[in-house]
C-alpha positions in Angstrom: -31.8 -32.0 -20.6 -33.0 -31.0 -24.0 -31.1 -33.5 -26.1 -31.4 -37.3 -26.4 -28.2 -38.0 -24.7 -27.2 -39.9 -21.5 -29.0 -38.8 -18.4 -25.8 -37.7 -16.7 -24.5 -35.7 -19.7 -27.8 -33.9 -20.0 -27.8 -32.9 -16.4 -24.2 -31.9 -16.4 -24.8 -29.5 -19.3 -27.6 -27.9 -17.4 -25.8 -27.5 -14.1 -22.7 -26.2 -15.9 -24.8 -23.3 -17.0 -26.2 -23.0 -13.5 -23.1 -22.6 -11.5 -20.2 -21.7 -13.7 -21.8 -18.4 -14.5 -22.0 -17.6 -10.8 -25.7 -17.9 -10.7 -27.8 -16.9 -13.7 -31.0 -15.7 -15.2 -33.9 -18.0 -15.9 -32.8 -18.1 -19.5 -29.4 -19.5 -18.6 -30.1 -21.9 -15.7 -33.6 -23.3 -16.1 -35.0 -21.2 -13.4 -32.7 -20.9 -10.4 -33.8 -18.3 -7.9 -34.6 -17.4 -4.4 -37.0 -19.5 -2.3 -37.5 -21.1 1.1 -35.2 -23.8 2.2 -36.7 -27.3 1.7 -36.7 -29.4 4.8 -37.9 -32.8 3.6 -39.2 -35.4 6.1 -37.5 -38.7 6.5 -40.4 -40.3 4.6 -39.5 -41.8 1.3 -41.6 -40.6 -1.7 -44.0 -43.1 -3.1 -42.8 -44.7 -6.3 -45.0 -45.2 -9.4 -45.3 -48.9 -8.6 -46.4 -48.2 -5.0 -48.9 -45.5 -6.2 -50.5 -47.9 -8.6 -51.7 -49.9 -5.7 -53.4 -46.9 -4.1 -57.1 -46.9 -3.5 -58.8 -45.0 -6.4 -59.6 -41.4 -5.4 -62.6 -39.3 -6.1 -64.1 -39.7 -9.6 -64.2 -35.9 -10.1 -60.7 -36.2 -11.4 -61.4 -37.4 -14.9 -60.8 -36.7 -18.6 -57.7 -36.8 -20.7 -54.8 -34.4 -20.4 -51.5 -34.0 -22.3 -48.2 -33.6 -20.5 -45.2 -32.3 -22.5 -41.7 -32.8 -21.1 -38.2 -32.5 -22.5 -36.7 -35.7 -21.0 -36.8 -37.9 -24.1 -34.4 -40.3 -22.3 -37.1 -41.5 -19.9 -40.0 -42.6 -22.2 -40.7 -45.9 -20.4 -40.5 -44.2 -17.0 -43.0 -41.6 -18.0 -45.4 -44.3 -19.2 -45.1 -45.9 -15.8 -46.0 -42.5 -14.1 -49.0 -42.0 -16.4 -50.2 -45.6 -15.7 -49.8 -45.0 -11.9 -51.8 -41.8 -12.1 -54.6 -43.6 -14.0 -54.5 -46.4 -11.3 -55.2 -43.7 -8.7 -57.7 -41.8 -10.9 -59.4 -44.4 -13.1 -61.4 -41.9 -15.0 -58.4 -39.8 -15.9 -55.7 -40.3 -18.6 -52.4 -38.7 -19.2 -50.9 -38.6 -22.7 -47.1 -38.0 -22.4 -45.3 -36.2 -25.2 -41.5 -36.1 -24.9 -40.0 -33.3 -27.0 -36.3 -32.6 -27.6 -36.6 -29.0 -28.9 -39.2 -28.1 -26.3 -38.5 -24.3 -26.4 -39.2 -24.0 -30.1 -42.1 -26.4 -30.0 -43.9 -24.8 -27.1 -43.4 -21.3 -28.4 -45.3 -22.3 -31.6 -48.0 -24.2 -29.7 -48.6 -21.3 -27.3 -48.7 -18.8 -30.1 -51.2 -20.9 -32.0 -53.4 -21.5 -29.0 -52.6 -25.2 -29.0 -50.8 -25.5 -25.7 -50.7 -28.9 -23.9 -52.5 -29.2 -20.6 -49.4 -29.5 -18.5 -45.9 -28.7 -19.5 -42.4 -27.6 -18.5 -41.3 -24.1 -19.2 -38.6 -21.5 -18.7 -38.4 -17.8 -19.5 -37.1 -18.8 -22.9 -40.7 -20.0 -23.5 -42.7 -17.5 -21.4 -41.0 -14.2 -20.4 -40.3 -13.8 -16.8 -42.9 -12.0 -14.7 -44.8 -10.9 -17.8 -48.5 -10.7 -18.7 -47.8 -13.7 -20.9 -48.0 -15.8 -17.8 -51.6 -14.9 -17.3 -52.3 -15.1 -21.0 -51.1 -18.7 -21.3 -51.3 -20.3 -17.9 -53.7 -21.1 -15.2 -53.1 -19.7 -11.7 -52.0 -22.3 -9.2 -52.6 -20.5 -6.0 -55.4 -22.9 -5.0 -53.2 -26.0 -5.0 -52.3 -25.6 -1.3 -48.6 -24.7 -1.6 -46.8 -21.9 0.2 -43.2 -20.6 0.4 -42.7 -23.0 3.3 -44.0 -26.1 1.6 -42.4 -25.9 -1.9 -39.1 -24.4 -2.9 -39.0 -21.2 -5.0 -42.8 -20.7 -4.6 -42.6 -16.9 -4.5 -40.2 -16.8 -7.5 -40.8 -13.5 -9.3 -40.3 -15.2 -12.7 -43.4 -17.3 -12.4 -45.6 -14.6 -10.8 -47.8 -11.9 -12.3 -49.9 -9.4 -10.3 -49.5 -11.5 -7.2 -50.6 -14.8 -8.7 -48.5 -17.9 -9.1 -48.3 -19.5 -12.6 -45.6 -22.1 -12.1 -44.2 -24.6 -9.6 -40.5 -25.7 -9.7 -40.2 -29.3 -10.6 -37.0 -30.0 -8.7 -33.9 -28.6 -7.1 -30.1 -28.8 -7.6 -28.0 -28.4 -4.5 -24.2 -28.1 -4.2 -22.3 -30.1 -1.7 -19.3 -32.4 -1.1 -19.3 -35.9 -2.6 -17.2 -38.6 -1.0 -17.0 -42.3 -0.4 -18.1 -43.3 3.0 -15.6 -46.1 3.1 -12.7 -43.6 2.4 -13.9 -41.3 5.2 -14.2 -44.3 7.5 -10.7 -45.4 6.6 -9.4 -42.2 8.3 -11.7 -42.6 11.3 -14.4 -40.1 10.2 -18.0 -41.3 10.6 -19.8 -37.9 11.0 -19.7 -35.1 8.4 -17.8 -31.9 9.2 -20.0 -29.0 10.2 -17.4 -26.3 10.8 -14.4 -25.2 8.7 -12.0 -26.4 11.4 -13.6 -29.9 11.2 -13.3 -29.8 7.4 -9.6 -28.9 7.6 -9.1 -31.7 10.2 -10.7 -34.2 7.8 -8.5 -33.0 4.9 -5.4 -33.4 7.1 -6.4 -37.0 8.0 -6.9 -37.8 4.3 -3.6 -36.2 3.3 -1.7 -38.1 6.1 -2.9 -41.3 4.6 -1.8 -40.4 1.1 -5.3 -39.6 -0.2 -5.9 -36.4 -2.1 -8.3 -34.4 0.1 -10.0 -32.5 -2.7 -10.1 -33.3 -6.3 -10.0 -29.9 -8.0 -11.4 -31.1 -11.4 -9.4 -28.2 -12.9 -9.0 -29.9 -16.2 -12.7 -30.3 -16.6 -13.2 -26.7 -15.7 -17.0 -26.6 -15.3 -17.1 -28.2 -11.8 -15.2 -25.2 -10.4 -18.4 -23.1 -10.6 -19.7 -25.1 -7.6 -17.5 -23.0 -5.4 -19.6 -20.0 -6.2 -21.7 -21.1 -3.3 -19.1 -19.4 -1.1 -19.7 -16.1 -3.0 -23.5 -16.2 -2.5 -23.1 -17.1 1.1 -21.2 -13.8 1.5 -23.8 -11.5 0.1 -24.8 -8.6 2.3 -27.8 -7.6 0.2 -30.0 -9.3 -2.4 -28.8 -11.1 -5.5 -30.1 -8.1 -7.5 -28.0 -5.8 -5.4 -25.0 -8.0 -6.0 -25.3 -8.0 -9.8 -26.1 -4.3 -9.9 -22.9 -3.5 -7.9 -20.9 -5.7 -10.2 -22.3 -3.9 -13.2 -21.3 -0.6 -11.8 -17.9 -1.6 -10.6 -14.5 -1.7 -12.3 -13.2 -4.1 -9.7 -16.0 -6.8 -9.3 -13.5 -9.5 -8.4 -11.6 -7.6 -5.7 -10.6 -9.6 -2.7 -13.2 -8.0 -0.5 -16.1 -8.8 -2.8 -18.3 -11.9 -2.5 -16.5 -13.5 -5.5 -13.1 -12.4 -4.2 -13.9 -14.2 -1.0 -14.8 -17.3 -2.9 -11.6 -17.2 -4.9 -9.6 -16.7 -1.6 -11.4 -19.6 0.1 -10.4 -22.0 -2.7 -6.9 -20.7 -2.8 -6.6 -21.3 1.0 -7.4 -25.0 0.4 -4.7 -25.1 -2.3 -2.1 -23.4 0.0 -2.8 -26.1 2.6 -2.0 -28.8 0.1 -5.5 -30.1 -0.1 -5.9 -30.2 -3.9 -4.3 -32.5 -6.5 -0.6 -32.2 -6.9 -1.1 -32.2 -10.7 -4.0 -29.8 -11.1 -3.9 -29.9 -14.9 -4.7 -33.7 -14.9 -7.5 -33.5 -12.4 -10.5 -34.6 -14.5 -14.0 -35.2 -13.3 -14.5 -38.1 -15.8 -11.5 -39.9 -14.2 -12.1 -39.1 -10.6 -15.7 -40.3 -10.6 -14.4 -43.7 -11.5 -11.8 -43.8 -8.8 -13.4 -42.4 -5.6 -11.2 -44.6 -3.5 -8.2 -42.4 -4.5 -9.8 -39.0 -3.7 -11.3 -37.7 -0.5 -13.8 -35.1 -1.6 -15.3 -33.5 -4.7 -17.2 -30.2 -4.6 -20.1 -30.6 -7.0 -23.9 -31.0 -6.8 -26.5 -33.7 -6.3 -26.6 -34.7 -10.0 -23.1 -36.1 -9.5 -24.3 -38.7 -7.0 -25.5 -41.2 -9.6 -22.3 -40.7 -11.7 -19.9 -42.1 -9.1 -19.3 -45.5 -10.8 -18.2 -48.4 -8.6 -19.9 -47.1 -5.5 -23.1 -48.6 -4.0 -25.6 -45.7 -3.5 -25.6 -46.4 0.2 -21.8 -45.9 0.3 -21.9 -42.4 -1.2 -21.5 -39.5 1.2 -23.0 -36.1 0.3 -22.8 -33.2 2.7 -23.0 -29.4 2.7 -19.8 -27.2 2.7 -18.7 -25.6 6.0 -17.2 -22.2 5.2 -16.8 -20.9 8.8 -17.0 -22.2 12.3 -20.7 -21.2 12.9 -21.7 -24.9 12.8 -24.1 -24.4 9.9 -22.7 -25.4 6.5 -24.0 -24.0 3.3 -25.4 -25.2 0.0 -26.2 -23.3 -3.1 -29.7 -24.0 -4.4 -30.9 -23.8 -8.0 -34.3 -24.6 -9.3 -34.9 -26.7 -12.4 -37.8 -26.2 -14.9 -41.2 -24.8 -13.9 -44.3 -26.8 -14.4 -47.4 -24.9 -15.7 -51.0 -25.7 -16.6 -52.5 -24.3 -19.8 -55.2 -21.6 -19.2 -57.3 -23.3 -21.8 -57.2 -26.9 -20.4 -60.6 -28.6 -20.5 -59.8 -30.5 -17.4 -58.1 -28.1 -14.9 -58.8 -30.2 -11.8 -57.2 -33.3 -13.5 -54.3 -31.2 -14.6 -53.7 -29.9 -11.1 -54.1 -33.4 -9.6 -51.4 -34.6 -12.1 -49.0 -31.8 -11.2 -49.4 -32.6 -7.5 -49.0 -36.3 -8.2 -45.9 -35.6 -10.3 -44.3 -33.5 -7.6 -45.3 -35.6 -4.5 -45.9 -39.2 -5.4 -44.3 -40.2 -8.7 -40.7 -40.2 -7.8 -40.1 -37.8 -10.7 -37.3 -35.8 -9.0 -35.3 -38.9 -8.3 -35.9 -40.0 -11.9 -34.3 -36.9 -13.4 -31.6 -36.4 -10.8 -33.1 -33.6 -8.8 -33.9 -33.0 -5.2 -37.7 -32.9 -4.6 -39.1 -29.3 -4.6 -41.9 -30.2 -2.1 -40.6 -30.0 1.4 -42.5 -33.0 2.7 -41.1 -35.3 0.0 -37.9 -37.2 0.7 -35.6 -38.7 -1.9 -35.2 -42.4 -2.6 -31.5 -41.7 -3.1 -30.0 -42.4 0.4 -27.2 -39.9 0.0 -29.4 -37.1 -1.1 -32.1 -37.9 1.4 -29.5 -37.8 4.2 -28.2 -34.5 2.8 -31.7 -32.8 2.8 -32.3 -33.6 6.4 -29.2 -31.8 7.7 -29.2 -28.3 9.2 -28.2 -26.3 6.1 -28.0 -22.6 5.2 -29.3 -22.5 1.6 -28.1 -19.7 -0.6 -29.7 -18.8 -3.9 -28.1 -17.2 -6.8 -30.6 -15.8 -9.3 -31.4 -12.2 -9.9 -35.1 -11.5 -10.0 -34.3 -8.8 -12.6 -33.3 -10.4 -15.9 -32.0 -7.0 -17.2 -29.6 -6.7 -14.4 -28.2 -10.1 -14.9 -28.3 -9.8 -18.6 -26.1 -6.7 -18.3 -23.6 -8.6 -16.2 -23.4 -11.4 -18.8 -23.1 -8.9 -21.6 -20.0 -7.5 -19.9 -18.5 -10.9 -19.2 -19.1 -12.2 -22.7 -17.6 -9.2 -24.3 -14.5 -9.6 -22.1 -14.5 -13.3 -23.0 -14.2 -14.4 -19.4 -16.1 -16.4 -16.9 -15.7 -17.3 -13.2 -14.4 -20.8 -14.0 -11.4 -19.3 -15.8 -10.7 -17.2 -12.7 -10.8 -20.2 -10.4 -8.4 -22.0 -12.7 -5.9 -19.1 -12.7 -6.3 -18.7 -8.9 -5.4 -22.3 -8.4 -2.6 -22.3 -10.9 -1.0 -19.1 -9.6 2.6 -19.7 -8.5 2.1 -18.3 -5.0 -0.7 -17.5 -2.5 -1.0 -13.8 -3.6 -3.9 -13.9 -5.9 -4.4 -10.2 -6.2 -2.5 -9.9 -9.5 -4.7 -12.6 -10.9 -7.9 -10.8 -9.9 -6.5 -7.4 -11.0 -6.0 -8.9 -14.5 -9.7 -10.0 -14.7 -10.9 -6.8 -13.1 -9.2 -4.9 -16.0 -10.8 -7.1 -18.6 -14.1 -6.5 -17.0 -13.6 -2.8 -16.7 -12.5 -2.5 -20.4 -15.5 -4.5 -21.5 -17.8 -2.4 -19.4 -16.4 0.8 -20.9 -16.5 -0.5 -24.4 -20.2 -1.4 -24.1 -20.9 2.3 -23.6 -23.6 1.7 -21.0 
């Protein structure tokens, strides 16, 4: 997302950080945290082209503003968005600046009082929940959003003294990717909503000689998507979870949230639902041959990477982990959008942010789900996903110190959850306790060595 590379490669890099670390701080995952579940309507969001034909609005929205974004790979598209905004507000103008090294550039510009009017930011740029938010940014409480109308609205990271200084630009959601034609070939036309239904689907695929689940074990990073199971098993807050991990010598025990996630994946393996040759299971290969695999556990950014499939033939549905009838999806936010406190045209800046989130098709452009609840997605698979009955689970601690401590221990131990998933799947039998004991010892030793 911060490099001039292919769209998919950029997004993959971001989400790898988001999920393979079992949920992370703002610094690690471009602002994933708790928030209300988005329930988009069936209405499709307006595209830039459609917006350009809209009747010009009130002339009070006027003046020039600058918008800084990290997506250097979409220069032409951003020009279209700026043109569409001007068509709606003829007296306004948006100058788009696309910056690869946005963290370093914005830190300098903020410090020198030369901030752009509207810009993306993370806590790498403005510290979470600090007075710097009020120092640099304009409060956005008067824009009409609530925790029920936009995801992650009450995120502690972009709040200070009760005021909101950022709005999340988009959302990543985990789910199961599949080819509708493959599902139909085994007589399945409705998505499984219970674990038993998921097993039944897997059995049908297996009976026809189709691998039910591509593990993507060789790639490694996709395995972090299964962390959704862990966060669905929390009994307290995410903060409580990480605090307990930090104070435990057995954070990966079978009865912990992560232990339950590892057990869930191993159960699929024991039923014969994963690839026979796990070490050869590669995302970059599977995404080209979705006719040979039933399902992939990933996230919405993978939808557009399934080559050879028409978008309308892509299935994307939440993961059932029990028989409650309500499947789950882990939700992570992307960047925040903020407005400079010193902007000379605050109403124009607010109008542009609202336009960006609601009318421009921006989320679809960058491979995200819309953060605004009333906005659907132009991607048929994602739009269908967002309208299902889903239990959303979030994975970011609101206390960066708590999560930072967890990462410190993990880094010193030179382990991550993806490694554990790999060993759990490769274990010679279904008893994964010895595997988890090995990683618990590494964690405990690292925790002791850190002296905290």
